[in-house]
C-alpha positions in Angstrom: -62.7 93.0 255.0 -59.3 92.1 256.5 -59.6 89.6 259.4 -55.9 89.5 260.3 -52.9 91.9 260.3 -51.2 89.5 257.8 -54.0 90.1 255.3 -53.3 93.9 255.5 -49.5 93.3 255.1 -50.1 91.0 252.1 -52.4 93.6 250.4 -50.0 96.5 250.8 -47.0 94.3 249.6 -49.0 93.4 246.5 -49.5 97.1 245.8 -45.7 97.4 245.9 -45.2 94.4 243.6 -47.6 95.9 241.1 -46.0 99.3 241.1 -43.5 98.5 238.4 -40.8 98.0 241.0 -37.7 95.8 240.5 -37.2 95.5 244.2 -39.8 95.2 247.0 -38.7 95.0 250.7 -40.9 93.9 253.6 -39.9 94.5 257.2 -42.0 92.8 259.9 -41.4 93.4 263.6 -42.9 92.7 267.0 -41.6 94.7 269.9 -42.2 94.6 273.6 -43.1 91.7 275.9 -46.4 90.1 276.6 -45.7 90.4 280.3 -43.3 92.3 282.5 -42.4 92.3 286.1 -43.5 95.2 288.3 -41.4 96.7 291.0 -43.4 94.5 293.5 -42.4 91.4 291.5 -45.9 90.8 290.1 -46.5 90.1 286.5 -48.4 92.7 284.6 -49.3 93.2 280.9 -46.8 95.2 278.9 -47.3 96.9 275.6 -46.5 94.8 272.6 -46.6 96.2 269.1 -46.7 94.6 265.6 -45.3 96.8 262.9 -44.4 96.5 259.2 -43.0 98.5 256.4 -43.2 97.8 252.7 -40.8 99.7 250.5 -40.6 99.5 246.7 -38.6 101.3 244.0 -41.6 101.7 241.7 -43.0 104.7 240.0 -43.9 106.5 243.3 -46.8 109.0 244.0 -47.3 112.7 244.1 -48.8 114.3 247.2 -52.1 114.5 245.4 -52.0 110.8 244.6 -51.1 110.0 248.2 -54.1 111.9 249.4 -56.4 110.2 246.9 -55.0 106.7 247.9 -56.7 107.2 251.3 -60.1 107.3 249.6 -61.6 103.8 249.3 -63.8 105.0 246.4 -60.9 106.0 244.2 -59.1 103.4 242.1 -56.9 103.8 239.0 -58.9 101.1 237.1 -55.6 99.7 235.7 -54.4 97.1 238.1 -57.9 95.8 238.7 -60.1 97.0 235.9 -63.3 95.5 237.3 -62.8 96.9 240.8 -64.6 100.1 241.6 -63.1 100.7 245.0 -59.6 100.3 246.5 -59.6 99.4 250.2 -55.9 98.6 250.8 -54.5 101.9 252.2 -57.9 103.1 253.6 -58.3 99.9 255.6 -54.7 100.1 256.8 -55.2 103.6 258.0 -58.5 102.8 259.7 -57.2 99.6 261.4 -54.0 101.3 262.6 -55.9 104.3 264.1 -58.6 102.3 265.8 -56.1 99.8 267.3 -54.0 102.4 269.1 -51.3 102.4 266.5 -50.2 104.6 263.7 -49.1 104.8 260.0 -46.8 106.7 257.7 -46.4 106.8 253.9 -43.4 108.3 252.1 -43.3 108.4 248.3 -41.2 110.0 245.5 -41.9 110.4 241.8 -38.8 110.5 239.7 -37.5 114.1 239.5 -39.8 115.3 242.3 -39.3 115.9 246.0 -40.2 113.2 248.6 -43.8 113.5 249.9 -45.0 112.1 253.2 -48.4 111.8 254.8 -49.6 110.4 258.1 -49.4 111.1 261.9 -46.0 111.7 263.5 -44.0 108.6 263.4 -40.7 107.4 261.9 -40.1 104.8 259.3 -37.3 102.4 260.2 -34.1 104.1 258.9 -33.2 101.1 256.8 -36.6 101.2 255.1 -36.7 104.9 254.2 -36.4 105.8 250.5 -33.0 107.3 250.9 -31.4 108.2 247.6 -33.7 106.0 245.5 -34.9 108.1 242.4 -38.5 106.9 242.9 -40.6 104.6 245.1 -42.9 104.3 248.1 -42.6 103.2 251.7 -45.7 102.3 253.7 -45.4 101.8 257.4 -47.9 100.9 260.1 -47.9 99.7 263.7 -50.5 98.2 265.9 -51.0 97.8 269.7 -51.5 94.0 270.1 -53.1 94.6 273.5 -55.8 96.7 272.1 -59.2 95.0 271.9 -59.8 96.5 268.4 -56.5 95.0 267.0 -57.2 92.1 264.6 -55.2 88.8 265.3 -51.8 88.7 263.7 -52.5 85.7 261.5 -50.2 83.2 259.8 -46.8 85.0 259.3 -45.0 82.1 257.5 -48.0 81.7 255.2 -48.0 85.5 254.5 -44.3 85.3 253.6 -44.9 82.4 251.2 -47.7 84.4 249.4 -45.5 87.5 249.2 -42.5 85.6 247.7 -44.7 84.3 245.0 -45.8 87.7 243.7 -44.8 88.2 240.1 -43.2 91.4 238.8 -40.3 92.4 241.0 -36.9 90.7 240.2 -36.2 90.7 243.9 -38.3 90.5 247.1 -36.5 90.8 250.4 -38.2 90.0 253.7 -36.7 91.1 257.1 -38.2 89.7 260.3 -37.5 90.8 263.8 -39.1 90.0 267.1 -38.1 90.8 270.7 -40.0 87.9 272.4 -39.5 85.2 271.3 -36.2 86.5 269.8 -36.1 86.4 266.0 -33.9 88.1 263.5 -33.6 86.7 259.9 -33.7 87.7 256.3 -35.1 86.0 253.2 -34.4 86.8 249.6 -36.5 85.4 246.8 -33.6 85.0 244.4 -31.7 82.9 247.0 -34.7 80.7 247.5 -35.0 80.3 243.8 -31.4 79.3 243.5 -31.7 76.7 246.2 -35.2 75.3 245.2 -35.6 76.0 241.5 -38.9 77.2 240.3 -40.9 78.5 243.3 -44.1 77.5 241.6 -43.2 73.8 241.5 -45.3 71.8 243.9 -42.3 70.2 245.7 -40.5 73.6 245.9 -43.6 75.1 247.5 -43.7 72.4 250.1 -40.0 72.9 250.9 -40.3 76.6 251.0 -43.3 76.4 253.4 -41.3 74.1 255.7 -38.3 76.4 255.6 -40.3 79.5 256.4 -42.1 77.8 259.3 -38.8 76.5 260.7 -37.5 80.1 260.9 -40.4 81.0 263.1 -40.3 77.8 265.1 -36.5 78.2 265.8 -37.3 80.8 268.5 -39.4 78.3 270.5 -36.7 75.6 270.6 
């Protein structure tokens, strides 16, 4: 079971990293304000949403495969040979729908048309598949004011885990938040150039400090 939204994001990003992709992009955003002033000058709760999109240039899925991916009792038996169920996308769908949010999945197999499933909702333009010959983009958003929405969790810790996924030559993270204001981008290759092997203990410490400083900058 996923206890935080960052657990969900990590799981979906891992799927992208294991899809045979050379590039995985993660976009994480928070929109809205925790409070807003009414016309009478009184503070009232405003709607705040947490959203994310994971895009990869892996092998992609057909419409039939997209539909099957929503079934927790269907697994390909390849990535995790001892796992009899696959809860990533089914849990994502369930959590988004029960927390007043939504979801969308867009995928393309090489040589085939783009397929999309999910309720009405737009992927961020920069995270759509565009002209990529193949790949998948998974997007979801959650109402942070809904009692059924899990806590967000440790965002810098999630980014650290994602950047250590093996497989893709490049992992790009984009982070945006309206309040407190945040807007930054992280590239795995640039971190590796600056720190050396990201699996080295000292590099891990420095990377963790750097990721947390990016989030803390908005509070200074």
